[in-house]
N, C-alpha and C positions, 0 to 999 in steps of 0.2 A: 504493500500501499504506498505507494509515495505521496509525502506532505501527509499525514497522518499524523497526530500526534502522539506521542506514546501515552498508552493505557498505565504503565508500569513506574513506579518511580523508587528509584534506590535510596535505602535509608542508608547511608552513607553516614548521614550527622546523628544518626538513632544512637546515641550513647549507652555504652553498656558502664556500667560499674564493675574495677578491678576487681577482681574473685566471683563475675557472674553474680545476678540480678538475685534479690533473699527474697522470698517468695512472703508476701502477706506482709513486710516491713511498712510502718508507715514514709507516708514520703510530701514533703512539702516543696514547693516549686514557684517562685514571686516574678512578677513582669508588671514592671510599673507602676500601677494602684493594687493590683490581680494576687491573691494570695490562691494558689491553687490548693485542697490538703486531700491525702489518699491514705485513709486509715489502713487499708490494706485486705477491705470489705469490698463488697460490690457500691458504694456511694465515693465520688468524690465531689466536694466541697470549692466554691468559689466565695471567697471575703473580699471585701472593698477595705483593702490594707486601713487606707485615710478613713474613713469611718468605723472598720471594726465590724461591719454587717456582713453576713449572708448574702449572696444575690444571687446565687445558683446552685443547685446540685443534680448531679448527673446519676443515673444508676446503670449500670452497667450488666452484662450478665453474670458474670461470677466475679471472685477476687480480683482485685486488679493488681497484679504483680510488678507491676512499672509505670511509672508517669515520664512524658517529656513533652516537651512544649516547643513547637516551629511559630514563636514569638512574629515575622516578618508574615505569616501568611495566616496567623492565629487560630491555628488548629493545635488539637488536646489528643496524642497517641496515647493509647492505655493498653497494655498488655493484658489479658484476662486470662485467669486458670482455662485451661484444658476449653478454653473457646476462642481463642488466637489475638488478632489485633487488629483494635478496631481505633477512626478516628473521627473527632468530633469540630465541627466548625466552632469556630466561639464567635463568627459574627451574628451578634442580634438580628439583626435585620431577616434573615431567613425563619428566626424561629417564633414559636408560638408562646404564648405567655401562658 
């Protein structure tokens, strides 16, 4: 297919901690005014760093083993136990409230 955009994006920037992934370990990611918190269970919470308020909660289909944030594209990647890798757009314009 000439001119077709690639459908696969390689995860070269997806960082793996030294020693491998620690299953179900709490993880905190910060970007600008947002704090992303995974407790190692199915939920990932998003807090406003300035006001300390919960702004969103995302439920994944199984335990979240690892989180990565691709800040320039506002994408959150979650590696879930027995379910695989999920990509969540953090763009609010396309989401229902």
